[in-house]
PQR file with spaces between the fields and no chain letter, atoms N, CA, C, O and H, PARSE charges and radii, in Angstrom:
ATOM       1  N    MET     1       0.948   -1.215    0.093 -0.4000 1.5000
ATOM       2  CA   MET     1       0.232    0.020   -0.008 -0.0000 2.0000
ATOM       3  C    MET     1       0.774    1.412   -0.177  0.5500 1.7000
ATOM       4  O    MET     1       0.397    2.359   -0.866 -0.5500 1.4000
ATOM       5  N    SER     2       1.840    1.238    0.716 -0.4000 1.5000
ATOM       6  CA   SER     2       2.921    2.676    0.765 -0.0000 2.0000
ATOM       7  C    SER     2       3.398    2.456   -0.459  0.5500 1.7000
ATOM       8  O    SER     2       3.328    3.604   -0.899 -0.5500 1.4000
ATOM       9  H    SER     2       2.146    0.469    1.277  0.4000 1.0000
ATOM      10  N    GLU     3       4.053    1.488   -1.770 -0.4000 1.5000
ATOM      11  CA   GLU     3       4.252    2.038   -2.969 -0.0000 2.0000
ATOM      12  C    GLU     3       3.092    2.682   -3.618  0.5500 1.7000
ATOM      13  O    GLU     3       3.141    3.723   -4.272 -0.5500 1.4000
ATOM      14  H    GLU     3       4.110    0.555   -1.412  0.4000 1.0000
ATOM      15  N    ALA     4       2.296    2.139   -3.435 -0.4000 1.5000
ATOM      16  CA   ALA     4       0.868    2.737   -4.120 -0.0000 2.0000
ATOM      17  C    ALA     4       0.261    4.349   -4.359  0.5500 1.7000
ATOM      18  O    ALA     4       0.053    5.059   -5.343 -0.5500 1.4000
ATOM      19  H    ALA     4       2.256    1.293   -2.903  0.4000 1.0000
ATOM      20  N    VAL     5       0.081    4.513   -2.623 -0.4000 1.5000
ATOM      21  CA   VAL     5       0.297    5.629   -2.036 -0.0000 2.0000
ATOM      22  C    VAL     5       1.506    6.877   -2.781  0.5500 1.7000
ATOM      23  O    VAL     5       1.351    8.021   -3.209 -0.5500 1.4000
ATOM      24  H    VAL     5       0.250    3.937   -1.823  0.4000 1.0000
ATOM      25  N    ASN     6       2.627    6.022   -2.666 -0.4000 1.5000
ATOM      26  CA   ASN     6       3.746    6.913   -3.083 -0.0000 2.0000
ATOM      27  C    ASN     6       3.535    7.297   -4.933  0.5500 1.7000
ATOM      28  O    ASN     6       4.002    8.356   -5.351 -0.5500 1.4000
ATOM      29  H    ASN     6       2.753    5.093   -2.319  0.4000 1.0000
ATOM      30  N    GLU     7       2.845    6.384   -5.849 -0.4000 1.5000
ATOM      31  CA   GLU     7       2.842    6.578   -7.118 -0.0000 2.0000
ATOM      32  C    GLU     7       1.286    7.754   -6.840  0.5500 1.7000
ATOM      33  O    GLU     7       1.259    8.903   -7.283 -0.5500 1.4000
ATOM      34  H    GLU     7       2.465    5.524   -5.509  0.4000 1.0000
ATOM      35  N    ILE     8       0.641    7.398   -6.390 -0.4000 1.5000
ATOM      36  CA   ILE     8      -0.734    8.374   -6.260 -0.0000 2.0000
ATOM      37  C    ILE     8       0.010    9.732   -5.989  0.5500 1.7000
ATOM      38  O    ILE     8      -0.268   10.586   -6.831 -0.5500 1.4000
ATOM      39  H    ILE     8       0.663    6.465   -6.030  0.4000 1.0000
ATOM      40  N    ILE     9       0.795   10.090   -5.118 -0.4000 1.5000
ATOM      41  CA   ILE     9       1.458   11.448   -4.456 -0.0000 2.0000
ATOM      42  C    ILE     9       2.300   11.384   -5.892  0.5500 1.7000
ATOM      43  O    ILE     9       1.458   11.947   -6.593 -0.5500 1.4000
ATOM      44  H    ILE     9       1.021    9.396   -4.434  0.4000 1.0000
ATOM      45  N    LYS    10       3.021   11.182   -6.492 -0.4000 1.5000
ATOM      46  CA   LYS    10       3.721   11.493   -7.766 -0.0000 2.0000
ATOM      47  C    LYS    10       2.998   11.947   -8.698  0.5500 1.7000
ATOM      48  O    LYS    10       3.407   12.983   -9.222 -0.5500 1.4000
ATOM      49  H    LYS    10       3.705   10.725   -5.923  0.4000 1.0000
ATOM      50  N    PHE    11       1.986   11.476   -9.104 -0.4000 1.5000
ATOM      51  CA   PHE    11       1.045   11.843   -9.847 -0.0000 2.0000
ATOM      52  C    PHE    11       0.556   13.157   -9.839  0.5500 1.7000
ATOM      53  O    PHE    11       0.657   14.005  -10.726 -0.5500 1.4000
ATOM      54  H    PHE    11       1.653   10.634   -8.678  0.4000 1.0000
ATOM      55  N    ALA    12      -0.222   13.270   -8.263 -0.4000 1.5000
ATOM      56  CA   ALA    12      -0.695   14.309   -8.264 -0.0000 2.0000
ATOM      57  C    ALA    12       0.117   15.597   -8.027  0.5500 1.7000
ATOM      58  O    ALA    12      -0.209   16.747   -8.320 -0.5500 1.4000
ATOM      59  H    ALA    12      -0.304   12.582   -7.542  0.4000 1.0000
ATOM      60  N    PHE    13       1.013   15.248   -7.555 -0.4000 1.5000
ATOM      61  CA   PHE    13       2.136   16.596   -7.445 -0.0000 2.0000
ATOM      62  C    PHE    13       2.506   16.959   -9.012  0.5500 1.7000
ATOM      63  O    PHE    13       2.223   18.020   -9.569 -0.5500 1.4000
ATOM      64  H    PHE    13       1.278   14.314   -7.317  0.4000 1.0000
ATOM      65  N    ASP    14       3.356   15.595   -9.725 -0.4000 1.5000
ATOM      66  CA   ASP    14       3.959   15.914  -10.804 -0.0000 2.0000
ATOM      67  C    ASP    14       3.306   16.130  -11.931  0.5500 1.7000
ATOM      68  O    ASP    14       3.878   16.830  -12.766 -0.5500 1.4000
ATOM      69  H    ASP    14       3.586   14.733   -9.272  0.4000 1.0000
ATOM      70  N    ASN    15       1.993   15.607  -12.235 -0.4000 1.5000
ATOM      71  CA   ASN    15       0.605   16.008  -13.130 -0.0000 2.0000
ATOM      72  C    ASN    15      -0.125   16.470  -13.297  0.5500 1.7000
ATOM      73  O    ASN    15      -0.535   16.816  -14.405 -0.5500 1.4000
ATOM      74  H    ASN    15       1.528   15.037  -11.557  0.4000 1.0000
ATOM      75  N    LEU    16      -0.717   16.722  -12.004 -0.4000 1.5000
ATOM      76  CA   LEU    16      -1.902   17.678  -11.772 -0.0000 2.0000
ATOM      77  C    LEU    16      -1.198   18.680  -10.972  0.5500 1.7000
ATOM      78  O    LEU    16      -2.073   19.535  -10.829 -0.5500 1.4000
ATOM      79  H    LEU    16      -0.383   16.441  -11.104  0.4000 1.0000
ATOM      80  N    ASN    17      -0.179   19.094  -10.376 -0.4000 1.5000
ATOM      81  CA   ASN    17       0.680   20.211  -10.335 -0.0000 2.0000
ATOM      82  C    ASN    17      -0.442   20.766   -8.781  0.5500 1.7000
ATOM      83  O    ASN    17      -0.713   21.869   -8.307 -0.5500 1.4000
ATOM      84  H    ASN    17       0.532   18.400  -10.492  0.4000 1.0000
ATOM      85  N    LEU    18      -0.827   19.326   -8.415 -0.4000 1.5000
ATOM      86  CA   LEU    18      -1.750   19.637   -7.008 -0.0000 2.0000
ATOM      87  C    LEU    18      -0.536   20.702   -5.962  0.5500 1.7000
ATOM      88  O    LEU    18       0.645   20.898   -6.248 -0.5500 1.4000
ATOM      89  H    LEU    18      -0.606   18.430   -8.801  0.4000 1.0000
ATOM      90  N    HIS    19      -1.398   21.332   -4.553 -0.4000 1.5000
ATOM      91  CA   HIS    19      -0.700   21.807   -4.015 -0.0000 2.0000
ATOM      92  C    HIS    19      -0.250   21.016   -2.679  0.5500 1.7000
ATOM      93  O    HIS    19       0.907   20.931   -2.266 -0.5500 1.4000
ATOM      94  H    HIS    19      -2.357   21.173   -4.320  0.4000 1.0000
ATOM      95  N    ARG    20      -1.484   20.416   -2.051 -0.4000 1.5000
ATOM      96  CA   ARG    20      -1.668   19.610   -0.950 -0.0000 2.0000
ATOM      97  C    ARG    20      -2.647   18.154   -1.476  0.5500 1.7000
ATOM      98  O    ARG    20      -3.469   17.916   -2.361 -0.5500 1.4000
ATOM      99  H    ARG    20      -2.424   20.485   -2.387  0.4000 1.0000
ATOM     100  N    ILE    21      -2.027   17.444   -0.409 -0.4000 1.5000
ATOM     101  CA   ILE    21      -3.055   15.915   -0.907 -0.0000 2.0000
ATOM     102  C    ILE    21      -3.319   15.966    0.736  0.5500 1.7000
ATOM     103  O    ILE    21      -2.450   16.260    1.557 -0.5500 1.4000
ATOM     104  H    ILE    21      -1.359   17.637    0.310  0.4000 1.0000
ATOM     105  N    GLU    22      -4.526   15.663    1.007 -0.4000 1.5000
ATOM     106  CA   GLU    22      -5.341   15.347    2.471 -0.0000 2.0000
ATOM     107  C    GLU    22      -5.775   14.049    2.737  0.5500 1.7000
ATOM     108  O    GLU    22      -6.141   13.341    1.799 -0.5500 1.4000
ATOM     109  H    GLU    22      -5.232   15.425    0.340  0.4000 1.0000
ATOM     110  N    ALA    23      -5.787   13.617    3.943 -0.4000 1.5000
ATOM     111  CA   ALA    23      -6.457   12.503    4.120 -0.0000 2.0000
ATOM     112  C    ALA    23      -6.801   12.602    5.516  0.5500 1.7000
ATOM     113  O    ALA    23      -6.221   13.308    6.341 -0.5500 1.4000
ATOM     114  H    ALA    23      -5.490   14.193    4.705  0.4000 1.0000
ATOM     115  N    ASN    24      -8.115   11.591    5.789 -0.4000 1.5000
ATOM     116  CA   ASN    24      -8.627   11.403    7.012 -0.0000 2.0000
ATOM     117  C    ASN    24      -8.425   10.173    7.107  0.5500 1.7000
ATOM     118  O    ASN    24      -8.216    9.318    6.247 -0.5500 1.4000
ATOM     119  H    ASN    24      -8.586   11.018    5.119  0.4000 1.0000
ATOM     120  N    VAL    25      -8.540   10.100    8.831 -0.4000 1.5000
ATOM     121  CA   VAL    25      -7.907    8.467    9.272 -0.0000 2.0000
ATOM     122  C    VAL    25      -8.661    8.106   10.379  0.5500 1.7000
ATOM     123  O    VAL    25      -8.678    8.903   11.317 -0.5500 1.4000
ATOM     124  H    VAL    25      -8.710   10.794    9.530  0.4000 1.0000
ATOM     125  N    LEU    26      -9.412    6.867   10.487 -0.4000 1.5000
ATOM     126  CA   LEU    26     -10.057    6.682   11.977 -0.0000 2.0000
ATOM     127  C    LEU    26      -8.957    6.679   12.939  0.5500 1.7000
ATOM     128  O    LEU    26      -7.855    6.311   12.532 -0.5500 1.4000
ATOM     129  H    LEU    26      -9.398    6.220    9.725  0.4000 1.0000
ATOM     130  N    PRO    27      -9.074    6.972   13.934 -0.5600 1.5000
ATOM     131  CA   PRO    27      -7.687    7.095   15.155  0.2800 2.0000
ATOM     132  C    PRO    27      -7.312    5.560   15.144  0.5500 1.7000
ATOM     133  O    PRO    27      -6.151    5.163   15.053 -0.5500 1.4000
ATOM     134  N    ARG    28      -8.543    4.647   15.256 -0.4000 1.5000
ATOM     135  CA   ARG    28      -7.590    3.006   15.401 -0.0000 2.0000
ATOM     136  C    ARG    28      -7.531    1.846   14.258  0.5500 1.7000
ATOM     137  O    ARG    28      -7.623    0.622   14.166 -0.5500 1.4000
ATOM     138  H    ARG    28      -9.487    4.970   15.330  0.4000 1.0000
ATOM     139  N    ASN    29      -7.260    3.323   13.213 -0.4000 1.5000
ATOM     140  CA   ASN    29      -6.862    2.691   12.028 -0.0000 2.0000
ATOM     141  C    ASN    29      -5.002    2.878   11.617  0.5500 1.7000
ATOM     142  O    ASN    29      -4.566    3.657   10.770 -0.5500 1.4000
ATOM     143  H    ASN    29      -7.185    4.318   13.288  0.4000 1.0000
ATOM     144  N    LYS    30      -4.085    1.847   12.558 -0.4000 1.5000
ATOM     145  CA   LYS    30      -2.932    2.363   12.745 -0.0000 2.0000
ATOM     146  C    LYS    30      -2.189    2.119   11.653  0.5500 1.7000
ATOM     147  O    LYS    30      -1.372    2.946   11.249 -0.5500 1.4000
ATOM     148  H    LYS    30      -4.439    1.214   13.246  0.4000 1.0000
ATOM     149  N    ALA    31      -2.406    0.896   11.029 -0.4000 1.5000
ATOM     150  CA   ALA    31      -1.712    0.497    9.575 -0.0000 2.0000
ATOM     151  C    ALA    31      -2.204    1.443    8.211  0.5500 1.7000
ATOM     152  O    ALA    31      -1.719    1.184    7.110 -0.5500 1.4000
ATOM     153  H    ALA    31      -3.071    0.224   11.358  0.4000 1.0000
ATOM     154  N    SER    32      -3.078    2.416    8.355 -0.4000 1.5000
ATOM     155  CA   SER    32      -3.158    3.558    7.616 -0.0000 2.0000
ATOM     156  C    SER    32      -2.578    4.917    7.815  0.5500 1.7000
ATOM     157  O    SER    32      -2.434    5.826    6.999 -0.5500 1.4000
ATOM     158  H    SER    32      -3.473    2.626    9.249  0.4000 1.0000
ATOM     159  N    MET    33      -2.254    4.848    9.185 -0.4000 1.5000
ATOM     160  CA   MET    33      -1.449    5.842    9.989 -0.0000 2.0000
ATOM     161  C    MET    33      -0.005    5.621    9.257  0.5500 1.7000
ATOM     162  O    MET    33       0.479    6.435    8.471 -0.5500 1.4000
ATOM     163  H    MET    33      -2.372    4.109    9.849  0.4000 1.0000
ATOM     164  N    LYS    34       0.580    4.436    9.627 -0.4000 1.5000
ATOM     165  CA   LYS    34       1.656    4.519    9.322 -0.0000 2.0000
ATOM     166  C    LYS    34       2.443    4.194    7.890  0.5500 1.7000
ATOM     167  O    LYS    34       3.662    4.025    7.856 -0.5500 1.4000
ATOM     168  H    LYS    34       0.187    3.774   10.266  0.4000 1.0000
ATOM     169  N    VAL    35       1.392    4.114    6.442 -0.4000 1.5000
ATOM     170  CA   VAL    35       1.182    4.396    4.997 -0.0000 2.0000
ATOM     171  C    VAL    35       1.497    5.741    5.554  0.5500 1.7000
ATOM     172  O    VAL    35       2.547    6.264    5.927 -0.5500 1.4000
ATOM     173  H    VAL    35       0.402    4.252    6.470  0.4000 1.0000
ATOM     174  N    LEU    36       0.547    6.043    5.506 -0.4000 1.5000
ATOM     175  CA   LEU    36       0.831    7.944    5.442 -0.0000 2.0000
ATOM     176  C    LEU    36       2.010    8.328    5.643  0.5500 1.7000
ATOM     177  O    LEU    36       2.699    8.741    4.710 -0.5500 1.4000
ATOM     178  H    LEU    36      -0.306    5.618    5.203  0.4000 1.0000
ATOM     179  N    GLU    37       2.515    8.256    7.056 -0.4000 1.5000
ATOM     180  CA   GLU    37       3.568    8.509    7.995 -0.0000 2.0000
ATOM     181  C    GLU    37       4.697    8.437    6.823  0.5500 1.7000
ATOM     182  O    GLU    37       5.511    9.289    6.464 -0.5500 1.4000
ATOM     183  H    GLU    37       1.956    7.921    7.814  0.4000 1.0000
ATOM     184  N    LYS    38       4.516    7.450    6.473 -0.4000 1.5000
ATOM     185  CA   LYS    38       6.131    6.710    5.915 -0.0000 2.0000
ATOM     186  C    LYS    38       6.059    7.333    4.755  0.5500 1.7000
ATOM     187  O    LYS    38       7.165    7.564    4.267 -0.5500 1.4000
ATOM     188  H    LYS    38       3.855    6.758    6.764  0.4000 1.0000
ATOM     189  N    ASN    39       4.630    7.888    3.786 -0.4000 1.5000
ATOM     190  CA   ASN    39       4.984    8.868    2.444 -0.0000 2.0000
ATOM     191  C    ASN    39       5.180   10.296    2.732  0.5500 1.7000
ATOM     192  O    ASN    39       5.222   11.055    1.764 -0.5500 1.4000
ATOM     193  H    ASN    39       3.731    7.700    4.182  0.4000 1.0000
ATOM     194  N    GLY    40       5.309   10.783    3.933 -0.4000 1.5000
ATOM     195  CA   GLY    40       5.504   12.192    4.522 -0.0000 2.0000
ATOM     196  C    GLY    40       4.226   12.737    4.841  0.5500 1.7000
ATOM     197  O    GLY    40       4.065   13.958    4.832 -0.5500 1.4000
ATOM     198  H    GLY    40       5.276   10.166    4.720  0.4000 1.0000
ATOM     199  N    PHE    41       3.537   12.150    5.052 -0.4000 1.5000
ATOM     200  CA   PHE    41       2.273   13.005    5.736 -0.0000 2.0000
ATOM     201  C    PHE    41       2.281   13.630    7.065  0.5500 1.7000
ATOM     202  O    PHE    41       2.559   12.896    8.013 -0.5500 1.4000
ATOM     203  H    PHE    41       3.668   11.159    5.059  0.4000 1.0000
ATOM     204  N    ILE    42       1.996   14.980    7.308 -0.4000 1.5000
ATOM     205  CA   ILE    42       2.114   14.666    8.393 -0.0000 2.0000
ATOM     206  C    ILE    42       0.475   15.552    9.461  0.5500 1.7000
ATOM     207  O    ILE    42      -0.412   16.288    9.027 -0.5500 1.4000
ATOM     208  H    ILE    42       1.770   15.576    6.538  0.4000 1.0000
ATOM     209  N    LEU    43       0.674   15.110   10.644 -0.4000 1.5000
ATOM     210  CA   LEU    43      -0.734   15.657   11.414 -0.0000 2.0000
ATOM     211  C    LEU    43      -0.960   17.030   11.136  0.5500 1.7000
ATOM     212  O    LEU    43      -0.001   17.800   11.075 -0.5500 1.4000
ATOM     213  H    LEU    43       1.394   14.513   10.996  0.4000 1.0000
ATOM     214  N    GLU    44      -2.305   17.478   10.932 -0.4000 1.5000
ATOM     215  CA   GLU    44      -2.389   18.406   11.083 -0.0000 2.0000
ATOM     216  C    GLU    44      -3.724   19.199   11.616  0.5500 1.7000
ATOM     217  O    GLU    44      -4.002   20.392   11.498 -0.5500 1.4000
ATOM     218  H    GLU    44      -3.083   16.852   10.982  0.4000 1.0000
ATOM     219  N    GLY    45      -4.614   17.903   12.380 -0.4000 1.5000
ATOM     220  CA   GLY    45      -5.837   18.415   13.418 -0.0000 2.0000
ATOM     221  C    GLY    45      -6.180   16.803   13.353  0.5500 1.7000
ATOM     222  O    GLY    45      -5.638   15.779   12.936 -0.5500 1.4000
ATOM     223  H    GLY    45      -4.388   16.934   12.476  0.4000 1.0000
ATOM     224  N    TYR    46      -7.448   17.202   14.037 -0.4000 1.5000
ATOM     225  CA   TYR    46      -8.462   16.128   14.415 -0.0000 2.0000
ATOM     226  C    TYR    46      -9.717   16.586   14.308  0.5500 1.7000
ATOM     227  O    TYR    46     -10.189   17.637   14.742 -0.5500 1.4000
ATOM     228  H    TYR    46      -7.889   18.034   14.375  0.4000 1.0000
ATOM     229  N    SER    47     -10.419   15.393   13.469 -0.4000 1.5000
ATOM     230  CA   SER    47     -11.678   16.550   12.642 -0.0000 2.0000
ATOM     231  C    SER    47     -12.532   15.719   13.560  0.5500 1.7000
ATOM     232  O    SER    47     -12.414   14.500   13.435 -0.5500 1.4000
ATOM     233  H    SER    47     -10.036   14.539   13.116  0.4000 1.0000
ATOM     234  N    LYS    48     -13.586   16.292   14.689 -0.4000 1.5000
ATOM     235  CA   LYS    48     -14.382   15.823   15.333 -0.0000 2.0000
ATOM     236  C    LYS    48     -15.991   15.119   14.184  0.5500 1.7000
ATOM     237  O    LYS    48     -16.085   15.547   13.034 -0.5500 1.4000
ATOM     238  H    LYS    48     -13.682   17.282   14.790  0.4000 1.0000
ATOM     239  N    ASP    49     -16.625   14.506   14.504 -0.4000 1.5000
ATOM     240  CA   ASP    49     -17.741   13.862   13.850 -0.0000 2.0000
ATOM     241  C    ASP    49     -17.320   14.226   12.625  0.5500 1.7000
ATOM     242  O    ASP    49     -17.992   15.061   12.019 -0.5500 1.4000
ATOM     243  H    ASP    49     -16.549   14.158   15.438  0.4000 1.0000
ATOM     244  N    TYR    50     -15.973   13.603   11.939 -0.4000 1.5000
ATOM     245  CA   TYR    50     -15.709   13.905   10.484 -0.0000 2.0000
ATOM     246  C    TYR    50     -16.624   13.441    9.346  0.5500 1.7000
ATOM     247  O    TYR    50     -16.949   13.959    8.277 -0.5500 1.4000
ATOM     248  H    TYR    50     -15.427   12.925   12.431  0.4000 1.0000
ATOM     249  N    LEU    51     -16.937   12.243    9.969 -0.4000 1.5000
ATOM     250  CA   LEU    51     -17.807   11.012    8.678 -0.0000 2.0000
ATOM     251  C    LEU    51     -18.695   10.137    9.268  0.5500 1.7000
ATOM     252  O    LEU    51     -18.286    9.419   10.180 -0.5500 1.4000
ATOM     253  H    LEU    51     -16.674   11.822   10.837  0.4000 1.0000
ATOM     254  N    LYS    52     -20.287   10.054    8.757 -0.4000 1.5000
ATOM     255  CA   LYS    52     -21.258    9.075    9.093 -0.0000 2.0000
ATOM     256  C    LYS    52     -21.052    7.641    8.751  0.5500 1.7000
ATOM     257  O    LYS    52     -21.437    7.258    7.646 -0.5500 1.4000
ATOM     258  H    LYS    52     -20.619   10.638    8.016  0.4000 1.0000
ATOM     259  N    ILE    53     -20.332    6.573    9.804 -0.4000 1.5000
ATOM     260  CA   ILE    53     -19.887    5.191    9.418 -0.0000 2.0000
ATOM     261  C    ILE    53     -21.172    4.135   10.148  0.5500 1.7000
ATOM     262  O    ILE    53     -21.364    4.023   11.359 -0.5500 1.4000
ATOM     263  H    ILE    53     -20.020    6.884   10.702  0.4000 1.0000
ATOM     264  N    ASP    54     -21.700    3.655    9.402 -0.4000 1.5000
ATOM     265  CA   ASP    54     -22.664    2.743   10.470 -0.0000 2.0000
ATOM     266  C    ASP    54     -23.426    3.434   11.000  0.5500 1.7000
ATOM     267  O    ASP    54     -23.997    3.085   12.033 -0.5500 1.4000
ATOM     268  H    ASP    54     -21.544    3.745    8.418  0.4000 1.0000
ATOM     269  N    ASP    55     -23.597    4.444   10.492 -0.4000 1.5000
ATOM     270  CA   ASP    55     -25.025    5.511   11.051 -0.0000 2.0000
ATOM     271  C    ASP    55     -24.832    5.778   12.525  0.5500 1.7000
ATOM     272  O    ASP    55     -25.524    5.557   13.519 -0.5500 1.4000
ATOM     273  H    ASP    55     -23.133    4.728    9.653  0.4000 1.0000
ATOM     274  N    GLU    56     -23.302    6.493   12.261 -0.4000 1.5000
ATOM     275  CA   GLU    56     -22.762    6.771   13.520 -0.0000 2.0000
ATOM     276  C    GLU    56     -21.263    7.443   13.042  0.5500 1.7000
ATOM     277  O    GLU    56     -20.156    7.018   12.711 -0.5500 1.4000
ATOM     278  H    GLU    56     -22.739    6.673   11.454  0.4000 1.0000
ATOM     279  N    TRP    57     -22.114    9.109   13.264 -0.4000 1.5000
ATOM     280  CA   TRP    57     -20.307   10.197   13.339 -0.0000 2.0000
ATOM     281  C    TRP    57     -19.171    9.840   13.924  0.5500 1.7000
ATOM     282  O    TRP    57     -19.071    9.593   15.126 -0.5500 1.4000
ATOM     283  H    TRP    57     -23.014    9.455   13.532  0.4000 1.0000
ATOM     284  N    LYS    58     -17.973    9.783   12.847 -0.4000 1.5000
ATOM     285  CA   LYS    58     -17.063    9.026   13.529 -0.0000 2.0000
ATOM     286  C    LYS    58     -15.893   10.356   13.636  0.5500 1.7000
ATOM     287  O    LYS    58     -15.755   11.269   12.821 -0.5500 1.4000
ATOM     288  H    LYS    58     -18.054    9.984   11.870  0.4000 1.0000
ATOM     289  N    ASP    59     -15.299   10.178   14.624 -0.4000 1.5000
ATOM     290  CA   ASP    59     -13.800   11.326   14.502 -0.0000 2.0000
ATOM     291  C    ASP    59     -12.961   10.609   13.862  0.5500 1.7000
ATOM     292  O    ASP    59     -12.879    9.402   14.091 -0.5500 1.4000
ATOM     293  H    ASP    59     -15.411    9.436   15.286  0.4000 1.0000
ATOM     294  N    HIS    60     -11.865   11.483   12.563 -0.4000 1.5000
ATOM     295  CA   HIS    60     -10.959   11.126   12.340 -0.0000 2.0000
ATOM     296  C    HIS    60      -9.918   12.111   12.508  0.5500 1.7000
ATOM     297  O    HIS    60     -10.066   13.286   12.843 -0.5500 1.4000
ATOM     298  H    HIS    60     -11.931   12.464   12.378  0.4000 1.0000
ATOM     299  N    ILE    61      -8.604   11.363   12.175 -0.4000 1.5000
ATOM     300  CA   ILE    61      -7.126   12.490   12.188 -0.0000 2.0000
ATOM     301  C    ILE    61      -7.285   12.798   10.799  0.5500 1.7000
ATOM     302  O    ILE    61      -7.833   12.128    9.924 -0.5500 1.4000
ATOM     303  H    ILE    61      -8.484   10.408   11.903  0.4000 1.0000
ATOM     304  N    HIS    62      -6.668   14.024   10.721 -0.4000 1.5000
ATOM     305  CA   HIS    62      -6.407   15.038    9.787 -0.0000 2.0000
ATOM     306  C    HIS    62      -4.710   14.941    9.236  0.5500 1.7000
ATOM     307  O    HIS    62      -3.742   15.289    9.913 -0.5500 1.4000
ATOM     308  H    HIS    62      -6.223   14.569   11.432  0.4000 1.0000
ATOM     309  N    MET    63      -4.672   14.487    8.113 -0.4000 1.5000
ATOM     310  CA   MET    63      -3.154   14.542    7.489 -0.0000 2.0000
ATOM     311  C    MET    63      -3.332   14.779    6.584  0.5500 1.7000
ATOM     312  O    MET    63      -4.354   14.739    5.898 -0.5500 1.4000
ATOM     313  H    MET    63      -5.458   14.204    7.563  0.4000 1.0000
ATOM     314  N    VAL    64      -1.669   15.285    6.282 -0.4000 1.5000
ATOM     315  CA   VAL    64      -1.711   16.425    4.514 -0.0000 2.0000
ATOM     316  C    VAL    64      -0.076   16.450    4.286  0.5500 1.7000
ATOM     317  O    VAL    64       0.786   16.349    5.159 -0.5500 1.4000
ATOM     318  H    VAL    64      -0.839   15.318    6.839  0.4000 1.0000
ATOM     319  N    LYS    65       0.080   16.592    3.056 -0.4000 1.5000
ATOM     320  CA   LYS    65       1.403   16.317    2.353 -0.0000 2.0000
ATOM     321  C    LYS    65       1.383   17.356    1.162  0.5500 1.7000
ATOM     322  O    LYS    65       0.564   17.368    0.242 -0.5500 1.4000
ATOM     323  H    LYS    65      -0.620   16.674    2.347  0.4000 1.0000
ATOM     324  N    LEU    66       2.407   18.201    1.347 -0.4000 1.5000
ATOM     325  CA   LEU    66       2.347   19.745    1.022 -0.0000 2.0000
ATOM     326  C    LEU    66       3.572   19.195   -0.295  0.5500 1.7000
ATOM     327  O    LEU    66       4.499   18.385   -0.281 -0.5500 1.4000
ATOM     328  H    LEU    66       3.072   18.191    2.093  0.4000 1.0000
ATOM     329  N    ASN    67       3.057   20.007   -1.235 -0.4000 1.5000
ATOM     330  CA   ASN    67       3.935   19.517   -2.451 -0.0000 2.0000
ATOM     331  C    ASN    67       5.415   20.800   -2.767  0.5500 1.7000
ATOM     332  O    ASN    67       5.546   21.391   -3.839 -0.5500 1.4000
ATOM     333  H    ASN    67       2.304   20.665   -1.246  0.4000 1.0000
ATOM     334  N    LYS    68       6.036   20.915   -1.973 -0.4000 1.5000
ATOM     335  CA   LYS    68       7.484   21.741   -2.050 -0.0000 2.0000
ATOM     336  C    LYS    68       7.528   22.298   -3.359  0.5500 1.7000
ATOM     337  O    LYS    68       7.635   23.523   -3.411 -0.5500 1.4000
ATOM     338  H    LYS    68       5.929   20.435   -1.102  0.4000 1.0000
ATOM     339  N    LYS    69       7.479   21.771   -4.248 -0.4000 1.5000
ATOM     340  CA   LYS    69       8.046   21.933   -5.727 -0.0000 2.0000
ATOM     341  C    LYS    69       7.333   23.107   -6.209  0.5500 1.7000
ATOM     342  O    LYS    69       7.917   23.724   -7.100 -0.5500 1.4000
ATOM     343  H    LYS    69       7.392   20.776   -4.206  0.4000 1.0000
ATOM     344  N    LEU    70       6.228   23.549   -5.837 -0.4000 1.5000
ATOM     345  CA   LEU    70       5.007   24.582   -5.977 -0.0000 2.0000
ATOM     346  C    LEU    70       5.524   25.875   -4.758  0.5500 1.7000
ATOM     347  O    LEU    70       4.819   26.868   -4.575 -0.5500 1.4000
ATOM     348  H    LEU    70       5.754   23.047   -5.113  0.4000 1.0000
């Protein structure tokens, strides 16, 4: 998964010229957090009641990666 995320980042920054990519992860999803951290995402904040899953509002950790080339 880390390799796939890395390829998406390259495409988004190099081909689409995006300035930033955002990801929101459930706090209990340690594996996804590790993938994002490995790919240079940094913690930007905590989103309370961010997304409704299984009919319940769930908090998420908000991660970002900035395009340093722009």
